[in-house]
C-alpha positions in Angstrom: 0.0 0.0 0.0 1.3 3.4 -1.0 0.5 5.9 1.8 -0.4 8.6 -0.8 -3.3 6.3 -1.8 -4.4 5.3 1.7 -7.8 7.1 2.0 -7.4 7.7 5.8 -5.2 10.3 7.2 -3.7 10.8 10.6 -5.2 13.4 12.9 -3.7 15.7 15.5 -6.7 15.5 17.7 -9.3 12.8 18.5 -13.0 13.6 18.9 -13.6 15.5 22.2 -16.0 12.8 23.5 -13.3 10.1 23.4 -11.7 9.6 26.8 -10.0 6.2 26.5 -6.4 6.0 25.3 -7.2 3.1 22.9 -9.9 5.1 21.1 -7.9 8.3 21.0 -4.8 6.7 19.5 -6.6 4.4 17.1 -8.8 7.3 15.9 -5.9 9.7 15.4 -3.8 7.0 13.6 -6.7 6.2 11.2 -7.6 2.7 12.4 -11.2 3.3 13.6 -14.0 5.7 13.1 -16.6 6.2 15.8 -20.3 5.9 14.7 -21.8 6.2 18.2 -21.0 5.1 21.7 -19.9 1.5 21.6 -20.1 1.2 17.8 -17.0 1.7 15.6 -16.1 1.2 11.9 -12.7 -0.5 11.3 -10.9 1.4 8.6 -8.3 -0.2 6.3 -5.4 -0.1 8.9 -7.7 -1.2 11.7 -9.2 -4.1 9.7 -5.8 -5.4 8.9 -5.0 -5.6 12.6 -8.4 -7.2 13.3 -7.8 -9.8 10.6 -4.5 -10.7 12.1 -6.0 -11.2 15.5 -8.7 -13.3 13.9 -6.2 -15.5 12.0 -4.1 -16.1 15.2 -7.2 -17.1 17.0 -8.2 -19.4 14.2 -4.8 -21.1 14.1 -4.8 -21.8 17.9 -8.5 -23.0 18.0 -7.8 -25.3 15.0 -4.8 -26.7 16.9 -7.1 -27.8 19.7 -9.5 -29.4 17.4 -12.0 -26.6 17.0 -14.1 -26.6 13.8 -15.2 -23.2 12.4 -18.7 -22.4 11.2 -20.8 -19.2 10.9 -24.2 -18.8 12.5 -26.8 -16.1 11.9 -27.0 -13.0 14.2 -30.8 -13.2 14.2 -31.9 -15.4 17.0 -35.2 -17.4 17.4 -37.2 -16.4 20.5 -38.5 -19.9 21.3 -35.0 -21.3 21.7 -34.1 -18.7 24.3 -37.5 -19.3 26.1 -36.4 -22.9 26.4 -33.4 -21.9 28.5 -35.2 -19.0 30.2 -32.9 -16.4 28.6 -35.4 -14.5 26.5 -36.8 -12.7 29.6 -35.2 -9.3 30.0 -35.0 -10.0 33.8 -32.6 -12.8 33.1 -30.6 -11.2 30.2 -30.7 -7.4 30.5 -28.7 -6.5 27.4 -30.8 -7.9 24.6 -31.3 -6.1 21.3 -34.7 -7.3 20.1 -36.5 -6.7 16.8 -39.5 -8.0 14.8 -40.0 -9.3 11.3 -42.6 -7.6 9.1 -45.1 -10.3 10.1 -44.6 -9.5 13.8 -42.4 -12.4 14.7 -40.0 -11.4 17.5 -36.3 -12.0 17.0 -33.2 -11.2 19.0 -29.7 -10.1 17.8 -27.3 -12.6 19.1 -25.3 -11.8 22.3 -24.2 -15.5 22.6 -24.9 -18.6 20.6 -25.5 -21.6 22.8 -29.2 -21.7 21.9 -28.4 -21.5 18.2 -25.7 -24.1 18.1 -27.2 -26.9 20.2 -30.1 -27.6 17.8 -27.6 -27.9 15.0 -25.4 -30.2 17.0 -28.4 -32.4 17.8 -28.6 -33.3 14.1 -25.0 -34.4 13.8 -23.8 -36.2 16.9 -25.3 -39.4 18.4 -22.5 -41.5 19.7 -19.7 -41.3 22.2 -17.3 -41.7 19.2 -18.4 -38.2 18.1 -17.2 -36.6 21.4 -15.5 -34.4 22.5 -16.3 -31.9 19.8 -15.7 -28.2 19.7 -17.4 -25.7 17.3 -16.5 -22.1 17.0 -17.3 -19.0 15.0 -15.9 -15.5 14.6 -18.9 -13.2 14.3 -20.5 -9.9 15.4 -22.3 -9.9 18.7 -24.8 -7.4 19.9 -25.1 -6.3 23.6 -27.2 -3.4 24.7 -24.6 -2.1 27.2 -25.8 0.5 29.7 -22.5 2.3 29.3 -19.9 2.2 26.6 -17.0 4.5 27.5 -13.9 2.3 27.1 -13.4 2.8 23.3 -13.4 -0.5 21.4 -13.0 -2.5 24.7 -16.7 -2.4 25.5 -18.9 -2.3 22.5 -22.6 -2.6 21.7 -21.7 -4.3 18.4 -18.4 -6.2 18.4 -16.5 -9.1 16.8 -16.2 -12.1 19.0 -14.8 -15.6 18.8 -17.1 -17.9 20.7 -16.4 -21.7 20.9 -18.6 -24.4 22.4 -17.5 -27.9 23.4 -19.6 -31.0 23.9 -18.2 -33.8 26.0 -19.4 -37.2 27.1 -18.8 -36.8 30.8 -17.2 -34.4 33.3 -13.8 -36.0 33.1 -13.7 -35.6 29.3 -15.0 -32.0 29.6 -12.4 -31.1 32.3 -9.6 -32.4 30.1 -10.7 -30.4 27.1 -11.3 -27.4 29.2 -7.7 -27.4 30.4 -6.5 -27.8 26.9 -8.3 -24.7 25.8 -7.1 -22.8 28.9 -3.5 -23.5 27.8 -4.2 -22.5 24.2 -5.6 -19.1 25.5 -2.3 -18.4 27.2 -0.5 -19.1 23.9 -2.9 -16.7 22.2 -2.1 -13.8 24.6 1.7 -14.5 24.2 1.2 -14.1 20.4 -0.8 -10.9 21.0 2.2 -9.4 22.8 0.5 -9.1 26.2 1.2 -12.6 27.7 3.5 -11.3 30.4 0.7 -9.1 31.7 -2.2 -11.5 31.4 -3.1 -14.0 34.1 -5.6 -16.8 34.6 -8.2 -15.4 37.0 -10.6 -17.4 39.1 -14.1 -16.0 38.9 -17.7 -17.1 39.6 -18.8 -20.2 37.8 -22.5 -19.3 38.3 -24.8 -22.3 38.6 -22.6 -24.4 36.4 -19.4 -24.9 38.3 -17.5 -23.5 41.3 -15.3 -21.3 39.1 -15.1 -19.9 35.6 -11.7 -18.6 34.4 -11.1 -15.2 33.1 -7.9 -14.0 31.4 -7.2 -10.6 32.9 -4.6 -8.2 31.6 -3.2 -5.8 34.2 -3.9 -2.2 33.2 -5.0 1.0 34.8 -7.6 1.2 32.1 -9.3 -1.9 33.4 -12.8 -2.1 34.9 -12.2 -5.1 37.0 -10.4 -5.5 40.4 -8.4 -8.7 40.8 -6.0 -10.0 43.5 -2.8 -11.2 41.8 -0.1 -13.6 43.0 2.6 -12.9 40.4 4.8 -15.8 41.5 2.0 -18.3 41.0 0.7 -16.5 37.9 -2.9 -16.6 39.0 -5.4 -14.1 40.2 -8.8 -14.0 41.9 -11.6 -11.7 40.8 -12.9 -9.4 43.5 -16.4 -11.0 43.1 -15.2 -14.3 44.6 -12.4 -13.1 46.8 -12.7 -14.5 50.3 -10.7 -16.6 52.8 -12.3 -19.8 51.7 -11.3 -19.3 48.1 -7.8 -18.3 49.1 -7.4 -21.4 51.2 -8.7 -23.7 48.4 -6.3 -22.1 45.9 -3.4 -22.1 48.4 -2.9 -18.4 48.2 -1.5 -16.2 50.9 -3.3 -12.9 51.3 0.0 -11.2 52.1 1.4 -12.2 48.6 -1.5 -10.7 46.7 -1.7 -7.3 44.9 -4.9 -5.5 44.3 -4.8 -4.4 40.7 -7.1 -3.1 38.0 -7.4 -5.4 34.9 -9.1 -5.8 31.5 -10.9 -9.1 30.9 -9.6 -10.1 27.5 -11.1 -13.6 27.4 -13.1 -16.1 29.5 -13.9 -19.8 29.6 -16.9 -21.4 31.3 -18.2 -24.8 32.2 -21.9 -25.0 31.2 -23.0 -28.4 32.4 -26.2 -29.5 30.6 -28.1 -26.2 30.7 -27.9 -25.7 26.9 -27.9 -29.4 25.8 -30.7 -30.8 27.9 -33.5 -28.3 26.8 -32.8 -29.3 23.2 -32.8 -33.0 24.0 -29.3 -33.7 22.8 -28.4 -37.2 23.6 -25.6 -39.6 22.7 -25.1 -43.3 23.3 -22.1 -44.3 25.4 -20.1 -47.5 25.1 -22.7 -49.4 27.2 -25.6 -48.2 25.1 -26.7 -45.7 27.8 -28.3 -42.5 26.6 -26.1 -39.5 27.8 -26.7 -35.7 27.7 -23.4 -34.0 26.7 -21.7 -31.6 29.0 -20.9 -28.2 27.4 -18.1 -25.6 27.8 -17.9 -22.1 26.4 -14.8 -20.2 25.4 -14.9 -16.5 24.4 -12.6 -13.8 23.2 -13.6 -10.3 21.9 -11.3 -9.3 19.0 -11.8 -5.6 19.4 -11.2 -5.8 23.1 -7.8 -7.5 22.4 -7.0 -4.8 19.9 -7.9 -2.1 22.4 -6.0 -3.7 25.2 -2.9 -4.0 23.1 -3.2 -0.3 22.2 -3.6 0.6 25.9 -0.6 -1.3 27.0 1.8 -1.2 24.1 1.9 2.5 23.3 4.1 5.5 24.2 3.9 9.2 24.1 4.4 9.2 20.3 1.7 6.6 19.4 0.9 2.9 19.1 3.6 0.2 19.3 2.3 -2.9 17.5 3.8 -6.3 18.3 5.1 -8.0 15.2 2.2 -10.5 14.7 -0.4 -7.7 14.9 1.3 -4.9 13.0 -0.9 -3.8 10.1 2.2 -4.1 7.8 5.5 -5.8 8.4 7.5 -2.7 7.4 6.9 1.0 7.1 9.1 2.2 4.2 9.7 5.9 4.4 11.2 7.8 1.5 13.0 11.1 2.4 13.6 13.9 0.0 12.4 14.8 -3.5 15.6 13.7 -5.3 14.6 11.6 -8.4 17.3 9.0 -7.5 15.9 8.6 -4.0 12.4 8.2 -5.4 13.6 5.6 -7.9 15.4 3.6 -5.2 12.4 3.8 -2.9 10.1 2.5 -5.7 12.5 -0.3 -6.5 12.8 -1.2 -2.8 9.0 -1.2 -2.4 8.6 -3.4 -5.5 11.3 -5.8 -4.3 9.9 -6.2 -0.8 6.3 -6.7 -2.0 7.5 -9.3 -4.6 9.0 -11.3 -1.8 5.6 -11.4 0.0 6.5 -8.7 2.6 3.7 -6.4 3.6 4.8 -2.8 3.1 3.2 0.6 3.8 5.2 2.9 1.6 5.3 6.5 2.6 5.7 8.1 -0.8 4.1 11.4 0.2 5.6 14.8 -0.6 6.0 15.8 3.1 8.8 17.0 5.4 10.7 14.3 7.2 9.4 15.4 10.6 5.8 14.9 9.5 6.5 11.5 8.1 8.3 10.3 11.2 5.5 11.7 13.5 2.9 9.7 11.4 5.1 6.6 11.5 5.4 6.8 15.3 1.6 7.3 15.7 0.7 4.4 13.4 3.2 2.1 15.1 4.3 -0.4 12.5 6.9 -2.7 14.0 9.8 -2.0 11.6 10.7 1.3 9.9 13.0 1.4 6.9 14.4 4.8 5.7 15.5 5.5 2.1 17.5 8.8 1.9 20.7 10.3 0.6 22.8 8.0 2.9 21.1 5.0 1.4 22.1 6.2 -2.1 25.7 6.6 -1.1 26.2 3.4 1.1 23.5 1.1 -0.3 22.6 0.4 3.3 19.1 1.0 4.7 18.5 2.6 8.1 16.2 0.1 10.0 14.5 1.1 13.2 12.5 -1.1 15.7 9.5 0.8 16.8 9.4 -0.7 20.3 13.0 -0.4 21.3 14.0 2.5 19.1 17.2 0.6 18.2 18.5 1.4 14.7 20.9 -0.5 12.5 22.0 -0.5 8.9 21.3 -3.4 6.6 21.8 -4.2 2.9 18.7 -5.0 0.9 19.4 -8.7 1.0 20.0 -8.6 4.8 16.8 -6.6 5.2 14.7 -9.1 3.3 16.2 -11.9 5.4 15.3 -10.1 8.6 11.8 -9.2 7.5 11.0 -12.7 6.3 
Protein backbone atom coordinates (compact mmCIF):
# COMPACT_ATOMS: atom_id res chain seq x y z
CA UNK A 1 0.00 0.00 0.00
CA UNK A 2 1.31 3.42 -0.95
CA UNK A 3 0.51 5.91 1.78
CA UNK A 4 -0.39 8.57 -0.77
CA UNK A 5 -3.27 6.31 -1.83
CA UNK A 6 -4.43 5.35 1.68
CA UNK A 7 -7.80 7.06 2.02
CA UNK A 8 -7.44 7.65 5.76
CA UNK A 9 -5.18 10.33 7.18
CA UNK A 10 -3.70 10.80 10.63
CA UNK A 11 -5.24 13.42 12.90
CA UNK A 12 -3.68 15.69 15.49
CA UNK A 13 -6.71 15.45 17.75
CA UNK A 14 -9.31 12.79 18.50
CA UNK A 15 -13.03 13.61 18.93
CA UNK A 16 -13.65 15.47 22.18
CA UNK A 17 -16.02 12.80 23.50
CA UNK A 18 -13.31 10.11 23.40
CA UNK A 19 -11.68 9.61 26.79
CA UNK A 20 -10.00 6.20 26.53
CA UNK A 21 -6.42 5.96 25.32
CA UNK A 22 -7.19 3.14 22.87
CA UNK A 23 -9.94 5.10 21.11
CA UNK A 24 -7.90 8.31 21.02
CA UNK A 25 -4.80 6.67 19.51
CA UNK A 26 -6.65 4.39 17.11
CA UNK A 27 -8.78 7.28 15.88
CA UNK A 28 -5.87 9.66 15.45
CA UNK A 29 -3.83 7.01 13.61
CA UNK A 30 -6.71 6.23 11.23
CA UNK A 31 -7.57 2.71 12.42
CA UNK A 32 -11.17 3.25 13.55
CA UNK A 33 -14.05 5.69 13.08
CA UNK A 34 -16.64 6.23 15.79
CA UNK A 35 -20.26 5.90 14.71
CA UNK A 36 -21.85 6.17 18.17
CA UNK A 37 -20.99 5.12 21.72
CA UNK A 38 -19.91 1.50 21.60
CA UNK A 39 -20.06 1.22 17.79
CA UNK A 40 -17.01 1.71 15.55
CA UNK A 41 -16.10 1.21 11.92
CA UNK A 42 -12.75 -0.46 11.33
CA UNK A 43 -10.87 1.44 8.63
CA UNK A 44 -8.30 -0.24 6.33
CA UNK A 45 -5.44 -0.15 8.85
CA UNK A 46 -7.70 -1.24 11.71
CA UNK A 47 -9.22 -4.05 9.67
CA UNK A 48 -5.75 -5.40 8.88
CA UNK A 49 -5.00 -5.64 12.60
CA UNK A 50 -8.40 -7.17 13.33
CA UNK A 51 -7.84 -9.81 10.63
CA UNK A 52 -4.45 -10.68 12.09
CA UNK A 53 -6.02 -11.19 15.51
CA UNK A 54 -8.70 -13.30 13.85
CA UNK A 55 -6.18 -15.49 12.04
CA UNK A 56 -4.09 -16.07 15.16
CA UNK A 57 -7.23 -17.12 17.05
CA UNK A 58 -8.25 -19.39 14.17
CA UNK A 59 -4.82 -21.05 14.13
CA UNK A 60 -4.85 -21.75 17.86
CA UNK A 61 -8.46 -22.96 17.96
CA UNK A 62 -7.81 -25.30 15.04
CA UNK A 63 -4.80 -26.72 16.89
CA UNK A 64 -7.07 -27.85 19.75
CA UNK A 65 -9.54 -29.43 17.37
CA UNK A 66 -11.97 -26.55 16.95
CA UNK A 67 -14.09 -26.56 13.79
CA UNK A 68 -15.24 -23.22 12.40
CA UNK A 69 -18.73 -22.38 11.20
CA UNK A 70 -20.79 -19.22 10.93
CA UNK A 71 -24.22 -18.84 12.51
CA UNK A 72 -26.80 -16.09 11.95
CA UNK A 73 -26.96 -13.02 14.17
CA UNK A 74 -30.77 -13.19 14.17
CA UNK A 75 -31.95 -15.44 17.02
CA UNK A 76 -35.17 -17.43 17.43
CA UNK A 77 -37.22 -16.39 20.46
CA UNK A 78 -38.51 -19.90 21.30
CA UNK A 79 -35.00 -21.31 21.70
CA UNK A 80 -34.14 -18.73 24.32
CA UNK A 81 -37.45 -19.27 26.07
CA UNK A 82 -36.44 -22.93 26.40
CA UNK A 83 -33.41 -21.88 28.48
CA UNK A 84 -35.16 -18.97 30.22
CA UNK A 85 -32.88 -16.39 28.60
CA UNK A 86 -35.45 -14.48 26.53
CA UNK A 87 -36.81 -12.69 29.59
CA UNK A 88 -35.17 -9.27 30.03
CA UNK A 89 -35.04 -9.95 33.76
CA UNK A 90 -32.64 -12.82 33.05
CA UNK A 91 -30.63 -11.19 30.25
CA UNK A 92 -30.67 -7.42 30.54
CA UNK A 93 -28.68 -6.48 27.45
CA UNK A 94 -30.79 -7.91 24.61
CA UNK A 95 -31.31 -6.11 21.33
CA UNK A 96 -34.70 -7.32 20.09
CA UNK A 97 -36.51 -6.69 16.82
CA UNK A 98 -39.46 -7.95 14.77
CA UNK A 99 -40.01 -9.31 11.31
CA UNK A 100 -42.59 -7.61 9.06
CA UNK A 101 -45.09 -10.29 10.10
CA UNK A 102 -44.64 -9.47 13.79
CA UNK A 103 -42.39 -12.43 14.71
CA UNK A 104 -40.01 -11.44 17.51
CA UNK A 105 -36.30 -12.01 17.02
CA UNK A 106 -33.16 -11.18 18.97
CA UNK A 107 -29.72 -10.06 17.84
CA UNK A 108 -27.26 -12.65 19.15
CA UNK A 109 -25.34 -11.82 22.31
CA UNK A 110 -24.19 -15.46 22.61
CA UNK A 111 -24.94 -18.57 20.56
CA UNK A 112 -25.47 -21.61 22.79
CA UNK A 113 -29.17 -21.75 21.88
CA UNK A 114 -28.38 -21.48 18.19
CA UNK A 115 -25.67 -24.15 18.10
CA UNK A 116 -27.23 -26.88 20.24
CA UNK A 117 -30.15 -27.58 17.84
CA UNK A 118 -27.57 -27.87 15.04
CA UNK A 119 -25.36 -30.23 17.04
CA UNK A 120 -28.35 -32.43 17.83
CA UNK A 121 -28.65 -33.30 14.13
CA UNK A 122 -25.04 -34.43 13.77
CA UNK A 123 -23.81 -36.18 16.94
CA UNK A 124 -25.31 -39.36 18.36
CA UNK A 125 -22.46 -41.49 19.70
CA UNK A 126 -19.67 -41.30 22.24
CA UNK A 127 -17.35 -41.69 19.23
CA UNK A 128 -18.37 -38.17 18.13
CA UNK A 129 -17.15 -36.59 21.38
CA UNK A 130 -15.51 -34.43 22.47
CA UNK A 131 -16.29 -31.93 19.76
CA UNK A 132 -15.68 -28.17 19.70
CA UNK A 133 -17.36 -25.74 17.32
CA UNK A 134 -16.47 -22.06 17.01
CA UNK A 135 -17.29 -18.98 15.02
CA UNK A 136 -15.91 -15.46 14.65
CA UNK A 137 -18.93 -13.22 14.32
CA UNK A 138 -20.48 -9.92 15.37
CA UNK A 139 -22.28 -9.91 18.71
CA UNK A 140 -24.80 -7.36 19.94
CA UNK A 141 -25.14 -6.30 23.57
CA UNK A 142 -27.19 -3.35 24.75
CA UNK A 143 -24.61 -2.13 27.25
CA UNK A 144 -25.79 0.50 29.70
CA UNK A 145 -22.49 2.31 29.34
CA UNK A 146 -19.86 2.23 26.61
CA UNK A 147 -17.01 4.53 27.46
CA UNK A 148 -13.93 2.33 27.07
CA UNK A 149 -13.43 2.76 23.34
CA UNK A 150 -13.37 -0.53 21.44
CA UNK A 151 -12.95 -2.51 24.67
CA UNK A 152 -16.68 -2.37 25.51
CA UNK A 153 -18.91 -2.31 22.47
CA UNK A 154 -22.59 -2.61 21.70
CA UNK A 155 -21.65 -4.31 18.45
CA UNK A 156 -18.36 -6.20 18.41
CA UNK A 157 -16.53 -9.10 16.79
CA UNK A 158 -16.19 -12.15 19.01
CA UNK A 159 -14.79 -15.65 18.81
CA UNK A 160 -17.14 -17.95 20.67
CA UNK A 161 -16.41 -21.68 20.86
CA UNK A 162 -18.58 -24.36 22.42
CA UNK A 163 -17.48 -27.86 23.39
CA UNK A 164 -19.62 -30.97 23.92
CA UNK A 165 -18.22 -33.81 26.01
CA UNK A 166 -19.45 -37.23 27.09
CA UNK A 167 -18.80 -36.76 30.80
CA UNK A 168 -17.24 -34.42 33.33
CA UNK A 169 -13.82 -36.03 33.08
CA UNK A 170 -13.70 -35.60 29.31
CA UNK A 171 -14.98 -32.04 29.64
CA UNK A 172 -12.38 -31.12 32.26
CA UNK A 173 -9.56 -32.45 30.09
CA UNK A 174 -10.65 -30.44 27.07
CA UNK A 175 -11.31 -27.36 29.20
CA UNK A 176 -7.70 -27.43 30.44
CA UNK A 177 -6.46 -27.83 26.87
CA UNK A 178 -8.29 -24.66 25.82
CA UNK A 179 -7.05 -22.82 28.89
CA UNK A 180 -3.47 -23.51 27.83
CA UNK A 181 -4.22 -22.48 24.25
CA UNK A 182 -5.56 -19.14 25.49
CA UNK A 183 -2.28 -18.42 27.24
CA UNK A 184 -0.48 -19.06 23.92
CA UNK A 185 -2.87 -16.65 22.23
CA UNK A 186 -2.06 -13.80 24.58
CA UNK A 187 1.66 -14.46 24.18
CA UNK A 188 1.22 -14.08 20.43
CA UNK A 189 -0.77 -10.88 20.95
CA UNK A 190 2.22 -9.42 22.83
CA UNK A 191 0.46 -9.15 26.21
CA UNK A 192 1.16 -12.60 27.66
CA UNK A 193 3.49 -11.29 30.36
CA UNK A 194 0.69 -9.05 31.70
CA UNK A 195 -2.20 -11.53 31.35
CA UNK A 196 -3.15 -13.96 34.11
CA UNK A 197 -5.58 -16.82 34.61
CA UNK A 198 -8.15 -15.42 37.03
CA UNK A 199 -10.63 -17.37 39.11
CA UNK A 200 -14.14 -15.96 38.86
CA UNK A 201 -17.68 -17.07 39.59
CA UNK A 202 -18.81 -20.21 37.82
CA UNK A 203 -22.47 -19.28 38.31
CA UNK A 204 -24.80 -22.25 38.59
CA UNK A 205 -22.60 -24.45 36.37
CA UNK A 206 -19.37 -24.91 38.32
CA UNK A 207 -17.52 -23.50 41.30
CA UNK A 208 -15.30 -21.33 39.11
CA UNK A 209 -15.06 -19.95 35.65
CA UNK A 210 -11.74 -18.62 34.40
CA UNK A 211 -11.10 -15.16 33.07
CA UNK A 212 -7.93 -13.97 31.40
CA UNK A 213 -7.22 -10.60 32.95
CA UNK A 214 -4.61 -8.20 31.61
CA UNK A 215 -3.19 -5.83 34.19
CA UNK A 216 -3.93 -2.23 33.19
CA UNK A 217 -4.99 1.01 34.83
CA UNK A 218 -7.64 1.22 32.09
CA UNK A 219 -9.30 -1.95 33.40
CA UNK A 220 -12.81 -2.07 34.85
CA UNK A 221 -12.20 -5.15 37.03
CA UNK A 222 -10.42 -5.49 40.35
CA UNK A 223 -8.39 -8.67 40.78
CA UNK A 224 -6.03 -9.96 43.45
CA UNK A 225 -2.84 -11.19 41.85
CA UNK A 226 -0.12 -13.60 42.96
CA UNK A 227 2.64 -12.91 40.44
CA UNK A 228 4.82 -15.80 41.54
CA UNK A 229 2.03 -18.33 40.95
CA UNK A 230 0.74 -16.45 37.90
CA UNK A 231 -2.88 -16.62 38.99
CA UNK A 232 -5.40 -14.09 40.22
CA UNK A 233 -8.79 -14.01 41.92
CA UNK A 234 -11.59 -11.72 40.80
CA UNK A 235 -12.94 -9.44 43.51
CA UNK A 236 -16.39 -11.02 43.09
CA UNK A 237 -15.21 -14.35 44.60
CA UNK A 238 -12.40 -13.07 46.81
CA UNK A 239 -12.70 -14.48 50.34
CA UNK A 240 -10.73 -16.56 52.83
CA UNK A 241 -12.33 -19.83 51.74
CA UNK A 242 -11.32 -19.31 48.11
CA UNK A 243 -7.80 -18.30 49.09
CA UNK A 244 -7.44 -21.45 51.18
CA UNK A 245 -8.72 -23.66 48.40
CA UNK A 246 -6.33 -22.11 45.88
CA UNK A 247 -3.44 -22.15 48.38
CA UNK A 248 -2.94 -18.40 48.17
CA UNK A 249 -1.48 -16.22 50.90
CA UNK A 250 -3.31 -12.90 51.26
CA UNK A 251 0.02 -11.24 52.09
CA UNK A 252 1.38 -12.16 48.64
CA UNK A 253 -1.53 -10.68 46.71
CA UNK A 254 -1.66 -7.34 44.90
CA UNK A 255 -4.91 -5.53 44.30
CA UNK A 256 -4.77 -4.38 40.69
CA UNK A 257 -7.07 -3.11 37.95
CA UNK A 258 -7.38 -5.36 34.93
CA UNK A 259 -9.06 -5.79 31.55
CA UNK A 260 -10.87 -9.06 30.93
CA UNK A 261 -9.58 -10.14 27.50
CA UNK A 262 -11.07 -13.64 27.45
CA UNK A 263 -13.10 -16.10 29.49
CA UNK A 264 -13.95 -19.79 29.61
CA UNK A 265 -16.94 -21.41 31.34
CA UNK A 266 -18.24 -24.84 32.20
CA UNK A 267 -21.92 -24.95 31.24
CA UNK A 268 -23.02 -28.37 32.44
CA UNK A 269 -26.15 -29.51 30.57
CA UNK A 270 -28.06 -26.19 30.70
CA UNK A 271 -27.85 -25.72 26.92
CA UNK A 272 -27.87 -29.36 25.82
CA UNK A 273 -30.73 -30.77 27.91
CA UNK A 274 -33.47 -28.31 26.76
CA UNK A 275 -32.79 -29.29 23.15
CA UNK A 276 -32.83 -33.01 23.96
CA UNK A 277 -29.28 -33.66 22.76
CA UNK A 278 -28.39 -37.25 23.61
CA UNK A 279 -25.58 -39.58 22.65
CA UNK A 280 -25.12 -43.29 23.28
CA UNK A 281 -22.11 -44.29 25.39
CA UNK A 282 -20.06 -47.49 25.13
CA UNK A 283 -22.67 -49.36 27.19
CA UNK A 284 -25.61 -48.18 25.06
CA UNK A 285 -26.70 -45.72 27.76
CA UNK A 286 -28.26 -42.45 26.65
CA UNK A 287 -26.13 -39.51 27.81
CA UNK A 288 -26.72 -35.74 27.74
CA UNK A 289 -23.43 -34.05 26.71
CA UNK A 290 -21.69 -31.57 28.99
CA UNK A 291 -20.86 -28.20 27.45
CA UNK A 292 -18.14 -25.60 27.76
CA UNK A 293 -17.95 -22.06 26.38
CA UNK A 294 -14.79 -20.17 25.38
CA UNK A 295 -14.91 -16.49 24.36
CA UNK A 296 -12.57 -13.75 23.16
CA UNK A 297 -13.57 -10.28 21.93
CA UNK A 298 -11.29 -9.31 19.04
CA UNK A 299 -11.84 -5.58 19.40
CA UNK A 300 -11.16 -5.83 23.10
CA UNK A 301 -7.83 -7.52 22.36
CA UNK A 302 -6.97 -4.75 19.89
CA UNK A 303 -7.94 -2.06 22.39
CA UNK A 304 -6.00 -3.72 25.21
CA UNK A 305 -2.86 -4.02 23.10
CA UNK A 306 -3.19 -0.33 22.24
CA UNK A 307 -3.62 0.62 25.90
CA UNK A 308 -0.57 -1.35 27.00
CA UNK A 309 1.81 -1.17 24.06
CA UNK A 310 1.94 2.53 23.31
CA UNK A 311 4.15 5.46 24.24
CA UNK A 312 3.92 9.23 24.12
CA UNK A 313 4.40 9.16 20.33
CA UNK A 314 1.75 6.62 19.42
CA UNK A 315 0.93 2.93 19.10
CA UNK A 316 3.60 0.20 19.27
CA UNK A 317 2.27 -2.92 17.54
CA UNK A 318 3.78 -6.33 18.31
CA UNK A 319 5.10 -8.00 15.16
CA UNK A 320 2.23 -10.48 14.74
CA UNK A 321 -0.42 -7.74 14.91
CA UNK A 322 1.31 -4.94 13.02
CA UNK A 323 -0.90 -3.82 10.10
CA UNK A 324 2.15 -4.06 7.84
CA UNK A 325 5.48 -5.79 8.42
CA UNK A 326 7.45 -2.71 7.45
CA UNK A 327 6.91 1.04 7.07
CA UNK A 328 9.08 2.18 4.17
CA UNK A 329 9.75 5.92 4.44
CA UNK A 330 11.20 7.82 1.51
CA UNK A 331 12.97 11.07 2.45
CA UNK A 332 13.64 13.88 -0.02
CA UNK A 333 12.44 14.83 -3.48
CA UNK A 334 15.56 13.68 -5.30
CA UNK A 335 14.65 11.59 -8.37
CA UNK A 336 17.29 9.00 -7.49
CA UNK A 337 15.87 8.61 -3.97
CA UNK A 338 12.38 8.21 -5.39
CA UNK A 339 13.62 5.62 -7.90
CA UNK A 340 15.44 3.61 -5.21
CA UNK A 341 12.39 3.84 -2.91
CA UNK A 342 10.10 2.55 -5.67
CA UNK A 343 12.51 -0.28 -6.47
CA UNK A 344 12.79 -1.24 -2.81
CA UNK A 345 9.00 -1.23 -2.41
CA UNK A 346 8.57 -3.43 -5.47
CA UNK A 347 11.30 -5.84 -4.34
CA UNK A 348 9.89 -6.22 -0.82
CA UNK A 349 6.32 -6.74 -1.98
CA UNK A 350 7.45 -9.26 -4.62
CA UNK A 351 8.99 -11.27 -1.77
CA UNK A 352 5.65 -11.41 0.03
CA UNK A 353 6.53 -8.74 2.62
CA UNK A 354 3.67 -6.42 3.64
CA UNK A 355 4.77 -2.81 3.12
CA UNK A 356 3.21 0.55 3.84
CA UNK A 357 5.22 2.88 1.58
CA UNK A 358 5.28 6.55 2.61
CA UNK A 359 5.74 8.11 -0.82
CA UNK A 360 4.06 11.39 0.15
CA UNK A 361 5.59 14.78 -0.57
CA UNK A 362 5.97 15.85 3.07
CA UNK A 363 8.76 16.97 5.38
CA UNK A 364 10.74 14.27 7.18
CA UNK A 365 9.41 15.37 10.58
CA UNK A 366 5.80 14.90 9.48
CA UNK A 367 6.54 11.46 8.09
CA UNK A 368 8.32 10.35 11.25
CA UNK A 369 5.50 11.65 13.45
CA UNK A 370 2.94 9.70 11.42
CA UNK A 371 5.09 6.57 11.49
CA UNK A 372 5.38 6.79 15.28
CA UNK A 373 1.64 7.29 15.66
CA UNK A 374 0.70 4.39 13.36
CA UNK A 375 3.20 2.15 15.13
CA UNK A 376 4.27 -0.39 12.48
CA UNK A 377 6.89 -2.72 13.95
CA UNK A 378 9.81 -1.97 11.60
CA UNK A 379 10.67 1.31 9.89
CA UNK A 380 13.00 1.44 6.88
CA UNK A 381 14.41 4.77 5.70
CA UNK A 382 15.47 5.54 2.15
CA UNK A 383 17.46 8.77 1.91
CA UNK A 384 20.70 10.31 0.65
CA UNK A 385 22.80 8.04 2.91
CA UNK A 386 21.13 5.02 1.35
CA UNK A 387 22.09 6.17 -2.13
CA UNK A 388 25.72 6.55 -1.09
CA UNK A 389 26.18 3.42 1.05
CA UNK A 390 23.49 1.08 -0.35
CA UNK A 391 22.61 0.42 3.28
CA UNK A 392 19.14 0.98 4.71
CA UNK A 393 18.49 2.55 8.12
CA UNK A 394 16.19 0.10 9.95
CA UNK A 395 14.49 1.08 13.23
CA UNK A 396 12.55 -1.10 15.66
CA UNK A 397 9.45 0.83 16.79
CA UNK A 398 9.35 -0.74 20.26
CA UNK A 399 13.00 -0.41 21.31
CA UNK A 400 14.03 2.51 19.09
CA UNK A 401 17.15 0.57 18.15
CA UNK A 402 18.52 1.42 14.71
CA UNK A 403 20.88 -0.54 12.47
CA UNK A 404 22.03 -0.47 8.88
CA UNK A 405 21.33 -3.39 6.57
CA UNK A 406 21.83 -4.21 2.93
CA UNK A 407 18.71 -4.99 0.91
CA UNK A 408 19.38 -8.75 1.05
CA UNK A 409 19.97 -8.65 4.81
CA UNK A 410 16.83 -6.55 5.25
CA UNK A 411 14.74 -9.08 3.32
CA UNK A 412 16.17 -11.94 5.39
CA UNK A 413 15.29 -10.13 8.61
CA UNK A 414 11.80 -9.17 7.52
CA UNK A 415 11.00 -12.67 6.27
